[in-house]
N, C-alpha and C positions, 0 to 999 in steps of 0.2 A: 360701791356695789357691783363695778364691773369685775374686781378681783374675785368676789365670792363667786359670781357665775362662771369664772375661769377655774376658780378651784372645784367647784362641783362637776365642772364638765371634764376635769382630771380624774377626778374620782369614778366616774361612771364609764371612763374610756378602758376599753380591755388592753391588756398588756400588750406591749411591742415586742415583736420578734419572737413569738412563742414561750415568753417567760409567765408561764402559769403556775399557781400553787396546786391546783388539780387538774388532771386532765379531762376535756371535753367529753362528754358521753358520746357525741357523734364521732369524734375522731380516736378514740379509745381502739386499741386493737383487739380488747377483751370482746367487744359488742360484736355479734354475729347476726345476720339475718334471721328473724323468727322462721322456723321451719312452716311448710305449706301444710295447711290442715288436711287436704286431700292427698295422698299418695298415690292413687290410682284412679285413672279416668273412671267413670261409672260405666257399666256394661248394660246390659239390657234388664228390662224389669223382671224378668223370669230369673235372671241371674241374682237380682238382688234378694229375690224371695227365697233362694234355696240357701241351706246351710251345708256345710261339709259335711257327708253322710258319716264320716268317723268322728265327727264333734259331738253329736247328739245320738240319743237313743230314740228309737220310735215313740209316738204318742200312744199311749196305752189305749186300748180300745178295739183295735183292729181284730181282724180273723178270718176265717175262710169266708169266701163270698162276698167280702168288702173290700173296697179300693178307697185308696186315699186321693181325695180329690184338692189340688192346690187351688183354694177359692180365688186368688189373684191373677194365675194364667189360665185357669178353666182346664187344667191338664190333670187328668187322672192316671195314678200309678198302681200298679198291680202288687198283691203280696210278694213278697221277696226281691221287689227291684230297690236298686238303690235309693230313691226318695220315697219308698212307702213309710208315711207317718214322719217324714223328717223335714218337711218344706215349713217356713214360718206360718203360714196361714194356709188352713186347712182343716178338713173333715173328712170320716170315714163314712161312707153310704154303699148301697150296692152298686153294681155296674150299671144296672138299668136306671137306676135313679138319676146317676151321674150323666147317662146318655140323655135323659129327658130333660135334663137342666141344660144340654148344650154343651157340656163338657166333653172333652175328646181324650182319646189314649195318648197316652206318652209314645214317642218313638220305640220301637222294639218291644212293643207290648206283647206279652205271651200269656196264653190261658193255661 
């Protein structure tokens, strides 16, 4: 019985002095660490809510007398401004309605 146990132990033992039939996945030079899911740290919530102005066309429906209200940041943008109709979350409304809802003008607002 003892020789059988010894024989099984030798079969289960790893090879000596790096004599392997196939490389270990952990020691293989081909294995590289997985890339990070997040390449850049998060910015402010307002930055997450906006899209690059050149990437999107304004949402249809705006026009004279209407402002675009970013419903996430509660900032409104005038017609002709960079973000007019281009934030991810927003709606068109009159400037008076936006002010009555508690929204405020974007910096550099012009009439």
